[in-house]
N, C-alpha and C positions, 0 to 999 in steps of 0.2 A: 187101707189105710196106704200100701205100700205102692198103689199106683197115684194116689193122689200127692206123696212123697218125691216119686219119680218125674213125676208131672212137674211139681213146683221146682224141683233140681234141673229139669231141662230146660226151663223158663226162665231161672235165675242165675245158676250157676255153669250152665254149660255154655251160653253164649261167650261169658267174661274168659272162661277157661279152656281155650280151645284146646282138641288134642284127646287123649287117649277116655278121657273123662265123661266124652259125650259116647263114645262105644260103650263102655261101660254101662252106662245109664241106660241107651236106646236094648243092649242087651236084655239088662234084668228087666227095663219094661216088658219087654216082649215074654219073658218068664213068666212074669205075674199073670198077663194077659193069656198065657198058655195055661195055667194053672185053673183059671177063670173061665176057660173055656171058651176064649175068646180068639181062635188061634187065627183066623182072617187079619185078625188086627196086629197081632204076633208078628206074623208074617211080614207085616209092614215094618216094624219095628227093627227086626233083625236085619231088612234091608237097609235100612238106615244106619244102622252098627256099622254096617261093610260100607258104608260111604264117608265113614269117618276115620281118622288114625286110629290104626290097633294098637292096643295095650296087652300086655299078657298075652290070655289065646284067646281072646275075647272075639277076634274076627272068626276063629275056630269052630266057636261054640256057636256062634251065628249063624255059621254055615251048617253046623249037625243038626240045628234047631228046623233050619229051614227044609233040609233034605226030609226031614222026616221030624213027627211031633215028640217033643219032650216029655217026658212023663214028667209027671210029679215027683216020683223016686227016682228020676234021673236027676233033677234039679235041687233035690234036697242033699242029694249024697255030693253033688258039685259043692253046693252052699257048706256042707260039714267039712268035704275035703279043703277049700278054701281058708275054713277058719281052725285048722288043725297045721296048716301049712304057713309058714313065716315068712318064707320067699314068696308064696303066691298072693299072700294077704297083700306084700308091698305093689303088686301088678308091676314088677318092674316090664317094661315094654321090651 
């Protein structure tokens, strides 16, 4: 379900809202693919994220996951951290 939602967002929202939202969506899509064991596809999404304007620390996250596979535990911990830190949740550039 998450992958379908991200695909829909990339097709409908991202083209209209240029900027960091694309980076966020491509990075999260890579994370979802990574957890599904589809590393090769995830790598392409991380590279796409780096080709869009940065927001928050999403370029750094994409680079981290390009350099080495991001474990499910790493991804879950990152999501937990974002949900607990209001300033992170706002994802200010």
